[in-house]
N, C-alpha and C positions, 0 to 999 in steps of 0.2 A: 809701556804696556807689557805686562807679564803674561805668558801663556803657560798654563799648567797642563801637562800631558798626563793622561790616565790610560793605562793599558786596558784593552778590551778586546773581545772577540766578536766579529761580525757574523751574524747568522742570517742566512738567506732562506727564504721560504721555498718549499717545493710545491709547484702548482701542477695539477693534472687537469685534463679536459673535464673529468667528472666534477671536480671541485668548481671549476669555472662555470659549468652548466648549473650546478645546484645553487651557487651563490648569486647567479644572475637570472635564474629562471623566472622569478616573479617580476623583477623590475623591467625585464625585457620581453616578458611573455614568450619564453623559449619553449620549443618542442622539437623532439627528435623526428627526422623524416625517414631514417632508414634503420640504423641500429646503434648500439653503444660500443661497437668493437674497438674504437680508439679512446675509450674513456680513461684508460690507464696510461695513455701517452703523457709525457711531461711537456709542458710549455716552457720553453727555455728563454724566451725574450719577452720584454714588456710591451713592445710595439705590435700593432696589428698590421695586416698587409692586404691590399686589394690586388689580385693577380691578373689584372686586365692585360698587361704587357705579356705575361707568361702565357695567357690563353691565345694571344696572337702568334705565339711561336718563339718569342725571345725569352730564353730561360737562363742566360749566362749570369745574370745578377739576381736571380729569383730567390728571395728570402723565404724559403719554403717552411722553415721551422717556426714561423709565427702563425698566429691564428689568422686564417684566411677569411676575408669578408667579401661576399659577392652580392652586388645589388642590381638595380635596374640596368645600368650601363653594360655590365659584363654579360648578363643574360640576354640583353637585346643584341649584343654583338654575336653571341652564339647562335641566335635565331637567324642571323643573316647567312650562316654557313650551310652548306649541304650536309646531309646526314653523315656522309663519309668524313668530310673535313671536320665536322663538329666532334665526332668520335675521336679522330686523330688528335685534335686540339686538347680534348679532355684527358686522353690517355697520356699525352706528353706532360701535362701538369700533374696528374695523379700518380705518375711514376715516382715522384718525390714523396718522402715520408712526412706528409702533412699532419699536423696535430688534429685539426678539425676544420670544417668549413661552416661559416655562419651565413645563411641566406637571409637577406633583409626584405623589407616592404611586403611581407606576407607572400612572397613569390613561391611558386611551385616549380622546382627544377624538372627538366625533361626526364623521361624514363631511362635513357642511356646515361644521363648524368648520375642518377641514383644507382644504376646497375654497376657502373665502373667504380663508384665509391664503395659499394658493397664488396666488389672484387678486391679492392685494395685496402679494405678494412679501415675506411675513413668515415667518421661520423659526420653526418650533415645535420646541422641545427638551424631551425627557422625562427625568425623574429617577425612580429607584425610591424615593428617600428622602422623608420627610415634608416638609410645607410649612415647618414650624418649622426643621427641620435645613437645608433648602435656603436659606432666608432667612438663617440665621446664617452659613453658609459663604460665600454670595455677598456678604453685607454686609461681612464681614471682608476678603474678597478685593478688593472694590471700594474699601474704605477704604485699603488698601495701594496699589492701583493709582492712586488719585486723590490720594494724599498729595503735597504739593509736594516737589520734589527739589532739593537743592543739592549740588554736587560740590566737595569741599574737598581741597586738596593737603596731605596729611599722613599720619599713621599712627594707627590705632585699635587699642588693646590693652585687654583685660580684665585689670586688675591688682587682685587680691584681690576680684574681682567688681565692681569699679568700672570703668566705661567711660571710659578716659583718651584723649582726642584730642590727639595730639602734632603741633604745628604749628611753623612757622619757615621761614626763607628756604631756598632750594634749596642743598643741600650742607652744611647745618649739622649733620646727623647724626641726623635723625629715624628713618631706617630702622635705623641702627645701634643706637639706643636700643631700638627695638621688638624687634630680634633679641636683644639682651641680656636684655630682659624675658622673652622666650619661653624662652631658655636657663635662666632662673631659675624656670621653671615657670608663667609666666603665658600667656595665650592671645591669639593674633593674630586680629584681625577683618579688618583691611584695611591695606594699605600703598600709599603714593603717591597713590592715588585713593580717597577715602572718600565714599560716597553717604550723604547725610543726608536723612531724611524726618521729617515731623512727624505724629504720630498725634493723633487727636481728643482724647485725654486731656491734651494739652499735653506729650507726651513726644517727645524727640528720639532717633531711632533711626539707628544707623550700620551700614552694610554695605559689602561689597566688590563691585566690578564682576565680571561673570562671566569676563571676559578675564584679569584679574589675580588670580583667586581663590587666596588663601593663598600668593602668591608675594611675595618681597621682593627688591628690587634693591639690591645693595651695591656701591658704587664700588670698582673694583679686583678684585672677585671675580666679579660678574655676578648673574644671576637665580638664586635658590634656591627650592626648594619646601619650605616650612615643614612642611607635613603629612607629606611623605615623610621628611624628616630627623628630625623630633621626635615624630611620631605624631599621631593624630587628636585626642588630648587637648590639643594645643597650638594648636588653631584653633577659631574660632567663625564662624558664618555671619552673625550680626548681634548687636548689643549696644546697650543704651541708653547714650547719651553723657551723662555726668554732670559731667565737668570737662575743661577744655582746659588742656594744658601747653604754653605757647608758649616755645620756645627762642629766645633772642636773644643776640647777641654782647655780651660785657662791654664797657661804656664807662666809662672812667676818669672819675670825678667825677660820674657820674649818681646821682641819689638813688633807691635801690632800697628797696622795702618791707622792713622788718626786724622788724615786730611782727605783721603779719597781722590787725590790728584792722579795717582797712578793706578789705572784700571787693570785688574787681572782677568785673564780669559781662560776658559777651559774648552777643550775640543772634544766633541762627540760626533763620530761618523763624519769627520771633516767639516763639521759646522761649529764655529766658535761662538760661545755665549759668555757674558760676564759672570764671574764667580765672586761671592763675598764670603771670606773666611771669618766666621763670627765666633770669638771665644765666649764660652758660657761658664757660669758658676751659679750656685744656689741664690735665688732671689732675683735673678735677671729676667726681665719680661721679654722673652724671645718672640712672643706673638706680636706684640706692638712693634718690635724692631723689624719683623718680617713685613708688616704693613708699611712701615716707613721705607724699607728697601724697595718694595713694589711701587710706591708712590714716587720715590726718587728716580726709579727707572723710567716711569712714565714721563717725568720732567725731562729726562735726557732724550726720550723719543721725540719730544716736542722741541728739542734744541736748547734746553736750559740745563747747564752743568753748574750746579751750585758751587762745588769746590773750585772750579776754574775761575768762575766769576768772582768769588771771594778772594782768590789769589791775585787776580788782576786789580781789584779794588785796593788790596793791601799794598801792592807794588806802587799804585798811583799815590796812595797816602804817604808812603815812604819817600817817593820822589818829590811830592809837593812840600813835605816837611823839610827836606834837604834844601830845596830852593829858598824857602822862607828863612832858614838859618843863614844861608849864604848872604841873603839880602840884608839881614839884620847885622851880620858881621861887618859889612862894609858901610853901614849907616852910622857914621861916626859923629854926626852932628845932631 
């Protein structure tokens, strides 16, 4: 198994409290309870934190630089304290540089809670949803925002449900192949600029930039809108990248793989995927080959490796043929 290494630069997104609020305002029905004084603070970690232990006084391992989520449990605990102890507890927690606080279950914090937050320039955000739901949504959102990003020059098409990343030198025909695949009923994800991100499950996801969304540039024609021309069923916003189809110019005398027994891999963001290096020349039907590559990948997903199975059958055939010859050699009568 060969592993092709490609140099790349990992880009990390910068996330502010303001962006987190705006991106999740509708889905979590968020509202600001005090002010937006911490809107420009940067969120540095993808996890959220419930500061129950910190409110009780233990702050030795307090992960204060995360989004703090306070629900029924934390507020119920604060209500059991006297006014003096409650203020001391809040001040001990708010001494840290918290990005923001999200209060769940449509709860209304106490006046001293809001007053101390204002004093420390910490924005309090309220959601009508339960703590479990808020944590699930924010965790998924933060995972996506903090996922390492790589930008690849190529096209990404969903072919029979398989995410095929088409790469190759500039002008080799990547966009034309993608357009032909769309015309045959497959779905375009991105052309020219493909954004790759790694999910925590070790999954490589591909998407399009907002600027080039579902547009293809064809030399000699110009820019076309795939969604408008072929309909909404011809596009996708994102797709798992499962295989790379690398188009390269045919070189006379070069030794190309003809059996498929040895699988080559390419690594993006520490995720390895199979790569097919396909030599092309005028008259070669790349679109049909791309479909075959996708279907063959599906067979492998289901445990059927055609090249290996054919190789085993060939070995068995050779072995049985040798046995027959040996038998006939000693059969002298």
